[in-house]
C-alpha positions in Angstrom: 0.1 -0.1 0.1 3.0 2.3 0.5 4.1 2.6 -3.0 0.6 3.2 -4.3 0.0 5.8 -1.9 3.5 7.5 -2.7 2.5 7.4 -6.5 -1.1 8.8 -5.6 0.6 11.7 -3.5 3.0 12.6 -6.4 0.2 12.8 -8.7 -1.8 15.0 -6.4 1.2 17.4 -6.3 1.3 17.4 -9.9 -2.3 17.9 -10.3 -2.3 20.8 -7.8 0.5 22.6 -9.5 -1.2 22.1 -12.9 -4.4 23.5 -11.4 -2.6 26.5 -10.1 -0.9 27.2 -13.4 -4.3 27.1 -15.2 -5.8 29.4 -12.5 -3.1 31.7 -12.9 -2.4 31.7 -16.6 -5.8 30.4 -18.0 -7.8 33.5 -17.3 -9.4 35.5 -19.9 -6.7 37.3 -22.2 -6.7 41.1 -21.7 -6.5 42.7 -25.0 -4.4 45.8 -25.4 -6.3 48.7 -26.7 -5.4 49.4 -30.1 -3.8 52.8 -31.5 -6.2 55.1 -33.3 -5.3 55.4 -37.1 -4.6 59.1 -36.7 -1.7 58.6 -34.4 0.1 56.2 -36.9 2.8 57.2 -39.3 1.8 56.2 -43.0 4.1 57.6 -45.4 6.4 60.6 -45.5 3.7 63.2 -45.5 2.3 62.2 -42.2 2.0 64.6 -39.4 2.3 61.8 -36.9 4.5 62.6 -33.8 6.7 59.5 -34.7 7.4 60.9 -38.1 10.9 62.3 -37.7 10.8 63.6 -41.3 7.9 65.8 -40.6 9.5 66.9 -37.2 12.8 67.7 -39.0 11.0 69.6 -41.6 9.4 71.8 -39.0 12.6 72.8 -37.4 14.1 73.6 -40.8 11.2 75.7 -41.6 11.3 77.5 -38.2 14.9 78.3 -38.5 14.2 79.8 -42.0 11.4 81.9 -40.7 12.9 83.0 -37.4 14.5 86.1 -38.7 12.3 87.1 -41.6 9.0 86.0 -40.7 8.3 85.9 -36.9 4.5 85.1 -37.1 5.2 82.1 -39.2 8.0 81.0 -36.9 5.7 81.4 -34.0 3.2 79.0 -35.4 5.8 76.5 -36.3 7.4 76.9 -32.7 3.9 75.9 -31.4 3.5 73.0 -33.6 6.8 71.6 -32.3 5.6 72.2 -28.7 2.3 70.3 -29.5 4.3 67.4 -31.0 6.7 67.4 -27.9 4.0 67.2 -25.4 2.2 64.5 -27.2 5.6 62.4 -27.3 6.1 63.0 -23.7 2.6 62.1 -22.7 3.1 58.8 -24.7 6.2 58.0 -22.9 4.7 58.8 -19.5 1.5 56.7 -20.2 3.9 53.8 -21.3 5.9 54.1 -18.3 2.8 54.0 -16.0 1.4 50.7 -17.6 4.7 49.2 -17.5 5.3 50.0 -13.8 1.6 48.8 -12.8 2.2 45.5 -14.9 5.7 44.7 -13.5 4.5 45.1 -10.0 1.5 42.9 -10.6 3.9 40.3 -11.8 6.2 40.6 -8.9 3.3 40.3 -6.6 2.0 37.3 -8.4 5.3 35.6 -8.2 5.5 36.3 -4.5 1.9 34.9 -4.0 2.7 31.7 -6.1 6.0 31.1 -4.0 4.1 31.6 -0.6 1.1 29.4 -1.6 3.6 26.8 -2.8 5.6 26.6 0.4 2.4 26.6 2.5 1.2 23.8 0.6 4.4 22.0 0.8 4.0 21.9 4.6 0.6 20.4 4.4 1.7 17.6 2.2 5.2 16.7 3.4 5.8 14.0 5.9 8.4 14.3 8.7 8.5 16.8 11.7 11.9 17.9 10.8 11.2 18.6 7.0 8.1 20.5 8.0 10.0 22.7 10.5 12.7 23.5 7.9 10.0 24.6 5.5 8.0 26.6 8.0 11.2 28.5 8.8 11.9 29.3 5.1 8.4 30.2 4.7 8.8 32.6 7.7 11.9 34.2 6.4 10.3 34.5 2.9 7.3 36.4 4.4 9.8 38.6 6.3 11.6 39.3 3.0 8.5 40.0 1.2 7.2 42.6 3.7 10.7 44.3 3.6 10.3 44.3 -0.2 6.8 45.9 0.0 8.0 48.4 2.5 11.0 49.7 0.6 9.7 49.4 -3.0 5.8 49.5 -2.9 6.0 53.3 -2.4 7.4 53.7 -5.8 4.2 52.3 -7.4 1.5 53.9 -5.2 -1.3 55.7 -6.8 -0.4 58.7 -4.7 3.0 59.2 -6.3 1.6 58.9 -9.8 -1.1 61.4 -8.8 1.9 63.7 -7.7 3.5 63.1 -10.9 0.2 64.0 -12.9 -0.2 67.2 -10.8 3.6 68.3 -11.4 3.1 67.5 -15.3 0.0 69.6 -15.3 1.5 72.5 -13.7 4.6 72.3 -16.2 2.3 72.0 -19.1 0.1 74.9 -18.0 3.4 77.0 -17.9 4.2 76.1 -21.3 0.8 76.8 -22.9 0.7 80.1 -21.4 3.9 81.1 -23.3 2.4 80.0 -26.8 1.3 83.8 -27.6 4.8 85.1 -27.1 6.9 85.9 -30.0 9.9 83.9 -31.0 12.3 86.6 -29.7 11.3 86.4 -26.1 10.2 82.7 -26.3 12.3 81.1 -29.0 12.2 77.2 -29.5 15.5 76.6 -27.7 13.8 78.1 -24.7 10.5 76.2 -25.2 12.6 72.9 -25.5 14.3 73.5 -22.3 10.6 73.9 -20.6 9.7 70.7 -22.4 12.5 69.0 -20.7 11.3 70.2 -17.3 7.8 68.8 -18.4 9.5 65.5 -19.2 11.2 65.3 -15.8 8.0 66.1 -13.9 6.7 62.8 -15.1 9.6 60.7 -13.3 9.7 59.3 -9.7 12.6 61.5 -8.6 10.7 64.7 -9.4 7.6 63.3 -7.7 9.5 62.0 -4.5 11.2 65.4 -4.4 7.8 67.2 -4.4 6.4 65.0 -1.8 9.3 65.3 0.6 8.9 69.2 0.2 5.3 69.1 0.9 5.6 67.0 4.1 6.2 70.1 6.1 4.7 73.5 5.6 7.6 75.3 6.7 9.9 73.6 4.2 7.3 74.1 1.5 7.1 77.8 2.2 10.9 78.3 2.4 11.3 76.4 -0.9 8.6 78.6 -2.5 10.1 81.7 -1.3 13.7 80.6 -2.5 12.2 79.7 -6.0 10.6 83.4 -6.3 14.0 84.8 -5.2 15.9 82.8 -7.9 13.5 83.6 -10.4 13.8 87.2 -9.7 17.6 87.1 -9.6 17.6 84.9 -12.8 19.2 81.9 -10.8 17.8 78.5 -11.8 19.4 75.8 -10.1 23.0 74.3 -10.4 25.0 75.6 -13.3 24.9 73.5 -16.5 28.1 72.9 -18.6 26.7 75.5 -21.1 26.4 78.0 -18.3 29.9 77.3 -17.0 31.4 77.7 -20.5 29.5 81.0 -21.0 30.6 82.4 -17.8 34.2 81.3 -18.2 34.2 83.1 -21.7 32.7 86.2 -20.3 35.2 86.1 -17.4 38.1 85.9 -19.6 37.2 89.1 -21.4 36.3 91.0 -18.4 39.5 89.7 -16.4 41.8 90.8 -19.1 40.4 94.4 -18.8 40.4 94.5 -15.1 43.7 93.0 -14.9 45.3 95.4 -17.4 43.7 98.3 -15.2 45.0 97.0 -11.9 48.6 96.4 -13.3 48.7 99.9 -14.7 47.3 101.3 -11.3 50.1 99.5 -9.5 52.6 100.9 -11.8 51.3 104.4 -11.4 51.4 104.1 -7.7 55.1 102.9 -7.9 55.7 105.8 -10.2 54.3 108.2 -7.9 56.4 107.1 -5.0 59.6 107.6 -7.1 58.4 110.9 -8.2 57.7 112.0 -4.7 60.9 110.6 -3.3 63.1 111.9 -6.2 63.3 115.5 -5.1 64.6 114.7 -1.5 67.3 112.3 -3.2 68.3 115.1 -5.5 68.4 117.7 -2.7 70.4 115.2 -0.6 73.0 114.6 -3.5 73.2 118.5 -4.0 74.1 119.0 -0.5 76.6 116.4 -0.5 78.2 117.9 -3.4 78.3 121.4 -1.9 79.7 119.8 1.3 82.6 118.2 -0.8 83.2 121.6 -2.6 83.5 123.4 0.8 86.2 120.8 1.9 88.1 121.1 -1.2 87.9 124.8 -0.9 89.1 124.9 2.7 92.0 122.5 1.9 92.9 124.5 -1.3 93.5 127.8 0.6 96.2 126.2 2.9 99.6 126.1 1.8 100.5 123.2 -0.3 102.6 121.8 2.2 99.8 121.9 5.0 97.4 120.5 2.8 95.5 117.2 3.8 95.7 115.1 0.6 93.7 112.4 2.3 90.9 114.7 3.0 91.1 116.1 -0.5 90.8 112.7 -2.2 87.9 111.8 0.4 85.9 115.0 -0.8 86.5 114.5 -4.4 85.3 110.9 -4.1 82.2 112.1 -2.1 81.5 114.6 -4.8 81.7 112.2 -7.5 79.3 109.7 -5.7 77.0 112.4 -4.8 76.9 113.5 -8.5 76.1 110.0 -9.7 73.4 109.8 -6.9 71.7 113.0 -8.2 71.9 111.7 -11.9 70.4 108.4 -10.8 67.6 110.2 -9.0 66.9 112.6 -11.9 66.9 109.5 -14.2 64.6 107.7 -12.0 62.2 110.7 -11.8 62.1 111.0 -15.5 61.5 107.3 -16.0 58.7 107.5 -13.4 57.1 110.3 -15.1 57.0 108.6 -18.3 55.6 105.3 -16.5 53.0 107.3 -14.8 51.8 108.8 -18.1 51.8 105.4 -19.9 50.0 103.8 -17.0 47.5 106.6 -16.9 46.8 106.1 -20.7 46.1 102.3 -20.0 43.9 103.1 -17.1 41.9 105.5 -19.0 41.6 103.1 -21.9 40.3 100.2 -19.8 38.1 102.4 -17.5 36.6 103.5 -20.8 35.8 99.8 -22.0 34.0 99.2 -18.6 32.0 102.5 -19.1 31.2 101.3 -22.6 30.1 97.9 -21.5 27.8 99.1 -18.6 26.3 101.7 -21.0 25.5 99.0 -23.7 24.0 97.0 -20.9 21.8 100.1 -20.0 20.9 100.6 -23.7 19.7 97.1 -24.2 16.1 96.7 -23.2 16.6 93.0 -22.5 20.0 93.2 -20.6 19.1 96.6 -18.6 16.8 94.8 -16.0 19.7 92.4 -15.1 21.4 95.5 -13.4 18.7 95.9 -10.7 18.5 91.9 -10.2 22.2 91.6 -9.4 22.0 92.5 -5.7 18.9 90.1 -5.4 21.2 86.9 -5.8 20.2 84.9 -2.9 24.0 83.7 -2.5 24.9 87.4 -1.5 25.1 88.6 1.9 23.7 91.9 3.2 27.0 93.8 3.2 27.6 92.7 -0.5 24.1 93.5 -1.5 24.4 97.0 0.0 27.8 97.6 -1.9 26.3 96.6 -5.0 23.3 98.8 -4.6 25.4 101.7 -3.7 27.8 101.1 -6.6 24.8 100.7 -9.1 23.4 103.9 -8.0 26.8 105.8 -8.6 27.2 104.0 -12.1 23.6 105.1 -13.2 24.5 108.7 -12.2 27.8 108.5 -14.1 29.9 109.0 -11.1 31.2 105.6 -10.6 34.8 104.7 -10.1 36.9 101.8 -11.6 36.1 99.7 -8.3 32.3 100.2 -8.9 32.5 98.9 -12.5 34.8 96.0 -11.4 32.1 95.0 -8.7 29.1 95.2 -10.9 29.9 94.3 -14.2 31.1 90.7 -13.5 28.0 90.0 -11.7 25.8 91.2 -14.7 28.0 88.8 -16.7 27.4 86.1 -14.4 23.8 86.7 -14.3 23.3 86.5 -18.0 25.3 83.2 -18.2 23.2 81.7 -15.5 20.1 82.2 -17.7 21.6 80.6 -20.8 19.3 77.6 -20.7 16.2 79.7 -20.2 17.1 82.8 -21.9 19.9 82.1 -24.3 19.6 85.5 -26.0 20.6 87.4 -22.9 24.1 86.0 -22.9 24.4 86.3 -26.8 23.4 89.9 -26.3 25.9 90.6 -23.5 28.5 89.1 -25.8 27.8 91.6 -28.4 28.4 94.3 -25.8 31.6 93.1 -25.0 32.7 92.7 -28.8 31.6 96.4 -29.2 34.2 97.2 -26.4 37.3 95.2 -27.1 
């Protein structure tokens, strides 16, 4: 009887496994919803978002119309925006479906393994074997709880709801700019906003938003910080493009500032030489007079009574004093020339800084940056006060070199920080720099 019972038990196990598989996999097949034909690409002339020929054609037409036909360029830009939004929406919906399906399969596999282990305990003979399986099942349940605790959050509806809300906010910001012209809102800037829209549909952005909203104070401080950054044209960590633009601007300005500082140092050194020269000349002339007196005193004596050593010393002192006088006079002459040359260099480079500041003032898009410079959240109260005072003097045309040296690099940095959102600002600033070489 033992052998038949063993065969019966094995068959029962196989039947149970087969039944489980039938239940799990034999259900009604879920049919995927078909894509409407309007969204499909049929031929080179299709306007589908997946037709790269159509997209490339729109970009080419936009570039051609940007300068000569702003209204046409605006319509083409908006078409590119609509296409990008549809593509991003499609990516997001696909990601949401895959995430839900992946989680369902993981949970099914965990359920299947847990049921199998529980069934094994019921049909296994031997206390030791049952204890081992029970311990494994306990460990498995603990591991499953840890898995769900750590990873289930990533698949919750709350998180996806937050992603949807963030995407809606970003999309609203984009659509509010559709009526702007291509100068203030070019395709490049729109593309940057679309990247932000794409990022709004990611887990990282949703988690970051939720973590901010968990505390009212943290959320309020973040809001105030974002407003301050927006007012100061500061938008997060610098990108490689911003760093490159800032470095290029700094290279031009540093050459002007260093040339002025070097000339100012030379002028100060020349001033000291010019100031010290009269005393050195007077001292040399006094030494010459003293030597002449000693010689005269010795020469009036009878030749037999003259002190030849004193006469030699007086003549040497006179020769030395004459050389010192000439050296002082030559030094003064050189200092006069150095001071004049340094003054020309200082005047030239100060004129460049004045021209740059005036060029910024005359540009309607760059001028607002001047008043935004002191609003940088990275600046302390003391620096902010210095900047505001310097800007006031510069606007009144009473600024010094130090005022220009403090303010203009900050303007350049602000223009570079906006390169991803307002690329035209840095381009306009480069034009101002080139006009004052």
